[in-house]
ROVEX-320393 format. One record per residue (C-alpha): residue number from 1; x, y, z. Coordinates in Angstrom, 2 decimals. Example, Ala and Ser with C-alpha at 12.3 -4.5 7.8 and 13.67 -1.06 7.14 Angstrom:
// residues 2
+-----+---------+---------+---------+
|   i |      c1 |      c2 |      c3 |
+-----+---------+---------+---------+
|   1 |   12.30 |   -4.50 |    7.80 |
|   2 |   13.67 |   -1.06 |    7.14 |
+-----+---------+---------+---------+
END
This chain:
// residues 97
+-----+---------+---------+---------+
|   i |      c1 |      c2 |      c3 |
+-----+---------+---------+---------+
|   1 |   -0.19 |    0.41 |    0.06 |
|   2 |    1.12 |    3.81 |   -0.67 |
|   3 |    1.04 |    6.40 |    1.31 |
|   4 |    0.35 |    9.81 |    0.05 |
|   5 |    1.71 |   12.38 |    2.05 |
|   6 |    0.18 |   15.43 |    0.59 |
|   7 |   -3.14 |   14.97 |    2.66 |
|   8 |   -1.56 |   13.18 |    6.11 |
|   9 |    0.82 |   14.20 |    8.90 |
|  10 |    2.13 |   11.10 |    8.42 |
|  11 |    5.77 |   10.38 |    7.41 |
|  12 |    6.36 |    6.92 |    6.12 |
|  13 |    8.24 |    5.72 |    9.37 |
|  14 |    4.96 |    6.48 |   10.84 |
|  15 |    5.43 |    9.23 |   13.11 |
|  16 |    3.24 |   12.44 |   13.42 |
|  17 |    4.28 |   15.51 |   12.11 |
|  18 |    2.56 |   18.89 |   12.78 |
|  19 |    0.15 |   20.00 |   10.25 |
|  20 |    0.77 |   23.41 |    7.83 |
|  21 |   -2.33 |   24.75 |    9.10 |
|  22 |   -0.98 |   24.44 |   13.11 |
|  23 |    2.63 |   25.83 |   11.87 |
|  24 |    0.75 |   29.27 |   10.85 |
|  25 |   -1.18 |   29.48 |   13.49 |
|  26 |    1.49 |   29.51 |   15.84 |
|  27 |    3.48 |   31.47 |   13.95 |
|  28 |    0.96 |   34.46 |   13.84 |
|  29 |    0.87 |   37.64 |   15.07 |
|  30 |    0.08 |   37.88 |   18.95 |
|  31 |   -1.74 |   40.63 |   19.39 |
|  32 |   -0.37 |   42.24 |   16.39 |
|  33 |    3.12 |   41.75 |   17.62 |
|  34 |    4.95 |   39.22 |   15.10 |
|  35 |    7.80 |   36.77 |   15.73 |
|  36 |    9.63 |   39.32 |   14.12 |
|  37 |    8.82 |   42.14 |   16.53 |
|  38 |    9.33 |   39.71 |   19.76 |
|  39 |   13.11 |   39.04 |   17.92 |
|  40 |   13.88 |   41.91 |   17.39 |
|  41 |   13.40 |   42.61 |   21.05 |
|  42 |   15.32 |   40.13 |   22.03 |
|  43 |   18.44 |   41.42 |   20.26 |
|  44 |   18.15 |   44.50 |   21.06 |
|  45 |   17.64 |   43.23 |   24.66 |
|  46 |   21.57 |   42.70 |   24.62 |
|  47 |   22.30 |   46.57 |   24.45 |
|  48 |   20.49 |   46.64 |   27.90 |
|  49 |   21.99 |   44.20 |   29.28 |
|  50 |   19.74 |   41.88 |   29.49 |
|  51 |   17.60 |   43.01 |   31.56 |
|  52 |   14.17 |   41.84 |   31.47 |
|  53 |   12.53 |   44.97 |   33.29 |
|  54 |   13.81 |   46.93 |   30.28 |
|  55 |   11.51 |   45.08 |   27.25 |
|  56 |    8.97 |   46.83 |   28.05 |
|  57 |   10.49 |   49.96 |   27.20 |
|  58 |   12.24 |   48.49 |   24.30 |
|  59 |    9.26 |   47.22 |   22.74 |
|  60 |    7.36 |   50.79 |   23.56 |
|  61 |   10.59 |   52.15 |   21.31 |
|  62 |    9.56 |   50.16 |   18.47 |
|  63 |    5.84 |   51.06 |   18.54 |
|  64 |    4.36 |   48.29 |   21.10 |
|  65 |    1.96 |   49.56 |   23.91 |
|  66 |    3.30 |   48.14 |   27.40 |
|  67 |    0.21 |   46.35 |   27.74 |
|  68 |   -0.07 |   44.98 |   24.26 |
|  69 |    3.39 |   43.85 |   25.14 |
|  70 |    3.54 |   42.03 |   28.02 |
|  71 |    0.55 |   39.89 |   26.58 |
|  72 |    2.17 |   38.99 |   23.45 |
|  73 |    5.42 |   38.47 |   25.26 |
|  74 |    3.64 |   35.77 |   27.38 |
|  75 |    1.96 |   33.87 |   24.50 |
|  76 |    5.68 |   33.78 |   22.33 |
|  77 |    7.52 |   33.10 |   25.25 |
|  78 |    4.73 |   29.80 |   25.79 |
|  79 |    5.13 |   29.53 |   22.31 |
|  80 |    9.05 |   28.81 |   22.04 |
|  81 |    9.41 |   26.92 |   24.73 |
|  82 |    6.68 |   24.41 |   23.33 |
|  83 |    6.30 |   24.31 |   20.20 |
|  84 |   10.17 |   23.74 |   18.25 |
|  85 |    9.36 |   24.77 |   14.79 |
|  86 |    8.59 |   28.76 |   16.32 |
|  87 |   11.24 |   28.33 |   18.20 |
|  88 |   13.80 |   27.48 |   15.05 |
|  89 |   11.81 |   30.72 |   13.01 |
|  90 |   12.77 |   33.04 |   16.16 |
|  91 |   16.53 |   31.90 |   16.03 |
|  92 |   16.76 |   32.51 |   12.19 |
|  93 |   14.59 |   35.97 |   13.59 |
|  94 |   17.36 |   36.71 |   16.06 |
|  95 |   20.47 |   35.68 |   14.05 |
|  96 |   19.29 |   37.81 |   11.26 |
|  97 |   19.03 |   40.92 |   12.78 |
+-----+---------+---------+---------+
END
C-alpha cells in the first residue's frame, strides 16, 4: 500500500508531524506582535545588559504599547518553549538581526 503524504501528517515511518495550518497558527502574530518584532526586542535586550525589566521600554520604542507587549510576550514565551518549530523560526529571525 502506498502512502500519499500530501494529505496526511504522517511520514513514511509513521511519525506524526505538525500540519502546516497548525504551524501557521503558531507563527501568527500575537495581539498584533509578530515573531520578528519579538525577536527584535530580544536582540535589543543585549544592549540593555539583558535586563528583563527593559523589554517593555524596548517594545515601546518599536511602537508596541506596554500592555500589548506584556500579553504578547507571555504568549510568545509559551510558544517558544512548547513548539520546536516556533523556536527554530525565532532563532532564524534573531540571528538575522
